MIDOSE-1310 file (N, C-alpha, C; in nm, 2 decimals, decimal comma, always signed):
residues 112
xxxx	-4,96/+13,45/+4,38/-4,97/+13,35/+4,26/-4,94/+13,21/+4,32; -5,02/+13,09/+4,26/-4,99/+12,98/+4,33/-4,89/+12,90/+4,28; -4,81/+12,83/+4,36/-4,70/+12,74/+4,34/-4,76/+12,59/+4,32; -4,69/+12,53/+4,21/-4,73/+12,39/+4,20/-4,62/+12,30/+4,19
xxxx	-4,62/+12,18/+4,24/-4,53/+12,08/+4,22/-4,53/+12,02/+4,08; -4,42/+11,97/+4,04/-4,42/+11,91/+3,92/-4,48/+11,79/+3,89; -4,52/+11,71/+4,03/-4,61/+11,62/+4,01/-4,76/+11,65/+3,99; -4,80/+11,77/+3,99/-4,93/+11,82/+4,00/-4,96/+11,88/+3,84
xxxx	-4,84/+11,87/+3,77/-4,85/+11,95/+3,64/-4,82/+11,86/+3,53; -4,87/+11,89/+3,41/-4,84/+11,81/+3,27/-4,70/+11,89/+3,22; -4,61/+11,82/+3,17/-4,48/+11,85/+3,11/-4,52/+11,88/+2,95; -4,50/+12,00/+2,91/-4,51/+12,00/+2,74/-4,36/+12,04/+2,69
xxxx	-4,33/+11,97/+2,60/-4,20/+11,98/+2,52/-4,22/+11,95/+2,38; -4,10/+11,96/+2,33/-4,09/+11,94/+2,18/-4,13/+11,82/+2,14; -4,18/+11,78/+1,99/-4,20/+11,65/+1,96/-4,09/+11,56/+1,98; -4,13/+11,43/+2,02/-4,03/+11,32/+2,02/-3,94/+11,31/+1,90
xxxx	-3,82/+11,29/+1,94/-3,69/+11,30/+1,85/-3,68/+11,44/+1,81; -3,71/+11,53/+1,86/-3,67/+11,68/+1,81/-3,61/+11,72/+1,91; -3,51/+11,81/+1,90/-3,43/+11,91/+1,97/-3,40/+12,04/+1,93; -3,40/+12,15/+2,00/-3,38/+12,27/+1,91/-3,35/+12,37/+2,05
xxxx	-3,38/+12,49/+2,01/-3,35/+12,63/+2,10/-3,49/+12,69/+2,09; -3,51/+12,74/+2,23/-3,64/+12,82/+2,24/-3,62/+12,95/+2,19; -3,68/+13,02/+2,10/-3,65/+13,17/+2,06/-3,73/+13,25/+2,14; -3,86/+13,23/+2,13/-3,93/+13,34/+2,22/-4,05/+13,24/+2,31
xxxx	-4,07/+13,29/+2,43/-4,18/+13,26/+2,49/-4,32/+13,36/+2,47; -4,43/+13,30/+2,43/-4,54/+13,41/+2,42/-4,63/+13,38/+2,56; -4,59/+13,31/+2,64/-4,66/+13,30/+2,79/-4,55/+13,35/+2,88; -4,60/+13,35/+3,02/-4,53/+13,36/+3,14/-4,59/+13,28/+3,22
xxxx	-4,52/+13,27/+3,33/-4,58/+13,20/+3,47/-4,72/+13,25/+3,52; -4,82/+13,17/+3,51/-4,94/+13,22/+3,58/-5,03/+13,25/+3,46; -4,99/+13,27/+3,33/-5,06/+13,26/+3,22/-5,19/+13,15/+3,20; -5,31/+13,18/+3,16/-5,41/+13,08/+3,13/-5,39/+13,05/+3,01
xxxx	-5,40/+12,91/+2,98/-5,39/+12,85/+2,85/-5,50/+12,78/+2,83; -5,53/+12,78/+2,67/-5,64/+12,71/+2,62/-5,60/+12,60/+2,53; -5,64/+12,47/+2,50/-5,63/+12,39/+2,44/-5,56/+12,43/+2,31; -5,42/+12,37/+2,28/-5,40/+12,42/+2,14/-5,33/+12,54/+2,15
xxxx	-5,31/+12,63/+2,24/-5,25/+12,77/+2,23/-5,11/+12,76/+2,21; -5,05/+12,85/+2,13/-4,90/+12,87/+2,12/-4,84/+12,91/+2,23; -4,75/+12,85/+2,29/-4,68/+12,90/+2,39/-4,52/+12,94/+2,38; -4,47/+12,92/+2,25/-4,34/+12,93/+2,25/-4,31/+12,92/+2,08
xxxx	-4,21/+13,00/+2,02/-4,16/+12,96/+1,91/-4,01/+12,90/+1,93; -3,97/+12,80/+1,84/-3,86/+12,75/+1,87/-3,76/+12,71/+1,73; -3,65/+12,69/+1,75/-3,58/+12,66/+1,61/-3,50/+12,51/+1,64; -3,49/+12,44/+1,53/-3,44/+12,31/+1,51/-3,36/+12,31/+1,36
xxxx	-3,28/+12,20/+1,38/-3,19/+12,20/+1,24/-3,25/+12,07/+1,18; -3,24/+12,05/+1,05/-3,30/+11,94/+0,98/-3,21/+11,93/+0,86; -3,18/+11,79/+0,82/-3,09/+11,78/+0,69/-3,19/+11,76/+0,58; -3,16/+11,86/+0,47/-3,21/+11,88/+0,37/-3,16/+11,75/+0,26
xxxx	-3,24/+11,67/+0,24/-3,21/+11,53/+0,17/-3,15/+11,58/+0,02; -3,22/+11,66/-0,04/-3,17/+11,69/-0,18/-3,06/+11,78/-0,21; -3,02/+11,87/-0,10/-2,88/+11,92/-0,10/-2,79/+11,89/-0,01; -2,82/+11,78/+0,08/-2,75/+11,75/+0,19/-2,69/+11,85/+0,29
xxxx	-2,75/+11,98/+0,29/-2,70/+12,08/+0,38/-2,79/+12,08/+0,50; -2,76/+12,13/+0,62/-2,83/+12,14/+0,72/-2,89/+12,27/+0,72; -3,05/+12,25/+0,75/-3,12/+12,37/+0,74/-3,19/+12,42/+0,90; -3,19/+12,54/+0,92/-3,27/+12,57/+1,05/-3,40/+12,60/+1,01
xxxx	-3,49/+12,57/+1,09/-3,62/+12,58/+1,06/-3,69/+12,64/+1,19; -3,80/+12,71/+1,19/-3,88/+12,77/+1,31/-4,01/+12,69/+1,32; -4,03/+12,67/+1,43/-4,18/+12,61/+1,45/-4,24/+12,67/+1,59; -4,39/+12,66/+1,59/-4,45/+12,72/+1,70/-4,49/+12,60/+1,79
xxxx	-4,44/+12,60/+1,91/-4,49/+12,49/+2,03/-4,62/+12,49/+2,07; -4,72/+12,42/+2,04/-4,87/+12,47/+2,11/-4,90/+12,33/+2,20; -4,96/+12,38/+2,30/-4,99/+12,29/+2,42/-5,11/+12,19/+2,40; -5,10/+12,08/+2,43/-5,20/+11,98/+2,43/-5,30/+11,96/+2,54
xxxx	-5,26/+12,08/+2,64/-5,34/+12,06/+2,77/-5,40/+12,22/+2,78; -5,53/+12,24/+2,87/-5,55/+12,36/+2,90/-5,50/+12,39/+3,03; -5,48/+12,50/+3,11/-5,47/+12,53/+3,24/-5,38/+12,63/+3,28; -5,29/+12,64/+3,36/-5,22/+12,76/+3,38/-5,08/+12,71/+3,41
xxxx	-4,98/+12,82/+3,34/-4,84/+12,79/+3,33/-4,80/+12,80/+3,50; -4,72/+12,68/+3,54/-4,68/+12,69/+3,67/-4,53/+12,71/+3,66; -4,47/+12,66/+3,56/-4,31/+12,71/+3,55/-4,26/+12,71/+3,41; -4,18/+12,78/+3,38/-4,13/+12,80/+3,25/-3,98/+12,71/+3,27
xxxx	-3,96/+12,60/+3,20/-3,83/+12,52/+3,26/-3,71/+12,57/+3,16; -3,74/+12,61/+3,02/-3,61/+12,65/+2,96/-3,63/+12,78/+2,92; -3,53/+12,85/+2,95/-3,54/+12,99/+2,91/-3,51/+13,05/+2,76; -3,54/+13,16/+2,70/-3,52/+13,19/+2,57/-3,37/+13,16/+2,53
xxxx	-3,34/+13,14/+2,41/-3,20/+13,11/+2,38/-3,15/+12,98/+2,44; -3,20/+12,89/+2,50/-3,15/+12,77/+2,57/-3,19/+12,67/+2,46; -3,12/+12,55/+2,50/-3,12/+12,45/+2,41/-3,23/+12,37/+2,48; -3,31/+12,27/+2,40/-3,40/+12,18/+2,48/-3,40/+12,07/+2,40
xxxx	-3,40/+11,94/+2,49/-3,39/+11,80/+2,42/-3,52/+11,75/+2,38; -3,52/+11,63/+2,34/-3,62/+11,58/+2,27/-3,71/+11,52/+2,38; -3,67/+11,47/+2,52/-3,74/+11,44/+2,61/-3,73/+11,53/+2,73; -3,72/+11,66/+2,72/-3,70/+11,76/+2,81/-3,83/+11,85/+2,82
xxxx	-3,90/+11,88/+2,92/-4,00/+11,96/+2,94/-3,96/+12,11/+2,91; -4,03/+12,19/+2,84/-4,02/+12,33/+2,80/-4,10/+12,41/+2,91; -4,21/+12,35/+2,94/-4,32/+12,41/+3,04/-4,41/+12,32/+3,12; -4,40/+12,37/+3,23/-4,50/+12,29/+3,32/-4,63/+12,33/+3,35
xxxx	-4,76/+12,28/+3,32/-4,88/+12,35/+3,31/-4,97/+12,27/+3,41; -5,03/+12,35/+3,51/-5,13/+12,29/+3,60/-5,25/+12,27/+3,52; -5,31/+12,16/+3,49/-5,42/+12,12/+3,41/-5,54/+12,18/+3,51; -5,62/+12,25/+3,42/-5,75/+12,28/+3,50/-5,85/+12,15/+3,49
xxxx	-5,83/+12,07/+3,40/-5,93/+11,97/+3,37/-5,86/+11,85/+3,33; -5,86/+11,72/+3,38/-5,79/+11,61/+3,31/-5,91/+11,53/+3,23; -6,03/+11,54/+3,26/-6,13/+11,46/+3,19/-6,11/+11,47/+3,02; -6,15/+11,35/+2,98/-6,14/+11,37/+2,81/-6,28/+11,40/+2,74
xxxx	-6,39/+11,41/+2,79/-6,50/+11,42/+2,74/-6,55/+11,56/+2,75; -6,54/+11,65/+2,64/-6,55/+11,79/+2,63/-6,65/+11,80/+2,52; -6,75/+11,88/+2,53/-6,84/+11,94/+2,43/-6,83/+12,12/+2,44; -6,81/+12,14/+2,33/-6,77/+12,30/+2,29/-6,70/+12,36/+2,41
xxxx	-6,60/+12,31/+2,43/-6,49/+12,38/+2,52/-6,53/+12,36/+2,69; -6,64/+12,28/+2,71/-6,68/+12,25/+2,84/-6,68/+12,11/+2,88; -6,62/+12,09/+2,98/-6,58/+11,94/+3,03/-6,74/+11,90/+3,07; -6,76/+11,79/+3,03/-6,90/+11,73/+3,06/-6,90/+11,66/+3,17
xxxx	-6,78/+11,63/+3,28/-6,78/+11,58/+3,39/-6,78/+11,70/+3,49; -6,70/+11,76/+3,48/-6,68/+11,88/+3,59/-6,71/+12,02/+3,55; -6,77/+12,03/+3,41/-6,80/+12,15/+3,39/-6,70/+12,28/+3,38; -6,57/+12,22/+3,38/-6,46/+12,33/+3,38/-6,48/+12,38/+3,20
xxxx	-6,45/+12,51/+3,20/-6,43/+12,57/+3,08/-6,28/+12,56/+3,02; -6,26/+12,45/+2,94/-6,13/+12,43/+2,90/-6,07/+12,52/+2,77; -6,15/+12,61/+2,74/-6,10/+12,68/+2,65/-6,02/+12,81/+2,72; -6,04/+12,82/+2,83/-5,98/+12,97/+2,93/-6,00/+13,07/+2,82
């Protein structure tokens, strides 16, 4: 299995301004990822404006890039901050023009 440096990878984390706890990983190091694939489930707290109570919610984290999981940064049941990467992904293709899952420039299959 290849090892990639963080400089070669895209960092995927929680949405800006959100922190939480990783509940379950659905991928592992070396997994092939397609664009939009669910990589983990996390929980976070939010204030219910009507009741003024803190509620815990769960959400699925999906990747915005296709590639290979190079490194899982945050383990299950660990907290993750809003600017912290959860997983590092070695992108298969960084070109933006894609038709039917195939890069128009390098012909990489970004659906994996």
